N, C-alpha and C positions, 0 to 999 in steps of 0.2 A: 838394331831394331828394338832390343830389350830396353835400352835407355828411353827411347821415345815412348814405348808402351808404358813404362813406369811413370813417365811424366804426365800421362793422361790422367792419372789419379793423384798426382802430387798435390799436397796441400800446404807446402811451405815455400818452394822456390818461386820467386817473383820476376827474376831477370834471367834470360837465357841468351848466350852469345854463341851462335853457330856460323859466324862469318868466316869466310875463307876456308870453309870445310867442304868445298865442292868435290875434292878427291875422295873424301869419306862417302859422299852420296854415290859416286860412281863405283867405288870399290865394294861397298856392302849392299848395293841395290836399295838403299834407303832413298826414297824419292820425296819430292815436295808433298806428295799425297800423304805421307806419314806425318809431316808437320801439320798439314791441313786437318788430319784426323785428331791430332793432339790439340789444336786450337779449338776444335768443335767440342771437345770434352773437358779440357782443363779450365778451371775457374780461378786460378791464383796467379797465373803469369800476367805481368803488367807490361813487360818490355821484352822484345825479342829482336835480335840482330841476325838477319839471314843474308846480309850483304856479301857481295863478291863470291858467289857460288856458281855463276854462269848456268843456272838451271831455269826451267820454265816455272814461274811462280803463280801461274793461273789458279791452281788448286788452293794455294794459300790465300789469295785475294777472295776467292769464293767462300772459304771458311771464315774469313774475317767479317763477312756479312752477318754471321750469327754470333760470333764471339763478342761479348759485351764487357769483357774485363780487361783486355789489352788496351793500353793507352799509347804505347810507342812501338813502332816497327821500322826496321831498316831493311829495304829490299834492293838497294842500289847494286848495280853491276850484275843484274840477272836478266832473264828474258821473259817475254810474255807471248805465248802461242805463236812462235816463229818470228816474233819481232826481236830486234837486237837488244832493246832495253825496255823496261817497264815504262809505259807512257801515262801521262796525266789523266787521260780519259778513263783508263781502267781503274786508276786509284780513286777518281771521283765516283765511279760506279759503285765501288765498295763503300765509300764514305756516305753514299746515299742511304745505306742500311745501318752503318755503324757510326754513331755520333760520339763515341768515347775515344776514338783515336785522336790524339792531340799532336802527335809528332810522327812524321813519315820520313 
Protein backbone atom coordinates (compact mmCIF):
# COMPACT_ATOMS: atom_id res chain seq x y z
CA UNK A 1 0.00 0.00 0.00
CA UNK A 2 2.90 2.39 0.72
CA UNK A 3 4.07 2.18 -2.90
CA UNK A 4 0.61 2.95 -4.26
CA UNK A 5 0.26 5.88 -1.82
CA UNK A 6 3.63 7.26 -2.94
CA UNK A 7 2.62 7.01 -6.59
CA UNK A 8 -0.42 9.19 -5.95
CA UNK A 9 1.91 12.21 -5.69
CA UNK A 10 4.63 10.93 -8.04
CA UNK A 11 5.81 13.53 -10.52
CA UNK A 12 8.30 11.55 -12.63
CA UNK A 13 7.12 7.97 -13.30
CA UNK A 14 5.20 7.72 -16.56
CA UNK A 15 4.89 3.93 -17.12
CA UNK A 16 3.75 1.38 -14.53
CA UNK A 17 3.63 -2.38 -15.08
CA UNK A 18 1.55 -4.28 -12.53
CA UNK A 19 0.72 -7.19 -14.81
CA UNK A 20 0.62 -10.70 -13.40
CA UNK A 21 0.74 -9.32 -9.85
CA UNK A 22 -2.59 -10.81 -8.79
CA UNK A 23 -0.96 -12.73 -5.98
CA UNK A 24 0.35 -9.44 -4.60
CA UNK A 25 -3.19 -8.03 -4.50
CA UNK A 26 -4.50 -11.06 -2.63
CA UNK A 27 -1.59 -11.31 -0.20
CA UNK A 28 -1.42 -7.68 0.86
CA UNK A 29 -5.08 -6.75 0.51
CA UNK A 30 -4.21 -4.08 -2.05
CA UNK A 31 -7.25 -3.99 -4.27
CA UNK A 32 -8.16 -2.37 -7.59
CA UNK A 33 -9.68 0.39 -5.44
CA UNK A 34 -6.11 1.42 -4.56
CA UNK A 35 -5.19 1.65 -8.24
CA UNK A 36 -8.39 3.61 -8.88
CA UNK A 37 -7.46 6.09 -6.13
CA UNK A 38 -4.00 6.40 -7.67
CA UNK A 39 -5.45 7.12 -11.12
CA UNK A 40 -7.73 9.81 -9.71
CA UNK A 41 -4.83 11.68 -8.10
CA UNK A 42 -1.75 11.01 -10.27
CA UNK A 43 -1.16 13.35 -13.21
CA UNK A 44 2.07 11.95 -14.67
CA UNK A 45 1.31 8.30 -15.47
CA UNK A 46 0.79 7.80 -19.20
CA UNK A 47 0.79 4.00 -19.41
CA UNK A 48 -0.31 1.29 -16.97
CA UNK A 49 -0.40 -2.45 -17.47
CA UNK A 50 -2.75 -4.18 -15.04
CA UNK A 51 -3.30 -7.28 -17.17
CA UNK A 52 -3.45 -10.89 -16.01
CA UNK A 53 -4.49 -10.18 -12.41
CA UNK A 54 -7.89 -11.91 -12.39
CA UNK A 55 -9.48 -9.15 -10.31
CA UNK A 56 -12.56 -6.97 -10.75
CA UNK A 57 -11.39 -3.83 -12.56
CA UNK A 58 -14.68 -1.93 -12.30
CA UNK A 59 -13.17 0.67 -9.90
CA UNK A 60 -10.29 1.25 -12.34
CA UNK A 61 -12.66 1.87 -15.25
CA UNK A 62 -14.64 4.32 -13.10
CA UNK A 63 -11.43 6.19 -12.17
CA UNK A 64 -10.46 6.45 -15.82
CA UNK A 65 -13.55 8.54 -16.45
CA UNK A 66 -11.81 11.40 -14.64
CA UNK A 67 -8.13 10.67 -15.31
CA UNK A 68 -7.11 12.76 -18.31
CA UNK A 69 -3.38 11.96 -18.45
CA UNK A 70 -3.30 8.20 -19.08
CA UNK A 71 -3.05 7.31 -22.77
CA UNK A 72 -2.53 3.53 -22.62
CA UNK A 73 -3.97 0.86 -20.35
CA UNK A 74 -3.93 -2.92 -20.43
CA UNK A 75 -6.70 -4.68 -18.50
CA UNK A 76 -6.69 -8.06 -20.28
CA UNK A 77 -7.42 -11.22 -18.32
CA UNK A 78 -9.32 -9.47 -15.55
CA UNK A 79 -12.98 -9.46 -14.50
CA UNK A 80 -15.74 -6.90 -14.46
CA UNK A 81 -18.44 -7.09 -11.76
CA UNK A 82 -18.84 -10.85 -11.79
CA UNK A 83 -18.21 -11.24 -15.52
CA UNK A 84 -15.38 -13.49 -16.57
CA UNK A 85 -13.63 -10.82 -18.64
CA UNK A 86 -13.77 -7.08 -19.27
CA UNK A 87 -16.29 -6.45 -22.04
CA UNK A 88 -16.38 -3.88 -24.80
CA UNK A 89 -19.48 -2.09 -23.51
CA UNK A 90 -17.78 -1.27 -20.22
CA UNK A 91 -14.69 0.03 -22.00
CA UNK A 92 -16.83 2.16 -24.31
CA UNK A 93 -18.63 3.58 -21.28
CA UNK A 94 -15.30 4.74 -19.87
CA UNK A 95 -14.17 6.12 -23.22
CA UNK A 96 -17.30 8.25 -23.39
CA UNK A 97 -15.71 10.35 -20.63
CA UNK A 98 -12.01 9.93 -21.39
CA UNK A 99 -10.91 10.82 -24.91
CA UNK A 100 -7.19 10.64 -24.14
CA UNK A 101 -6.95 6.83 -24.01
CA UNK A 102 -5.48 5.78 -27.35
CA UNK A 103 -4.59 2.15 -26.57
CA UNK A 104 -6.47 -0.45 -24.55
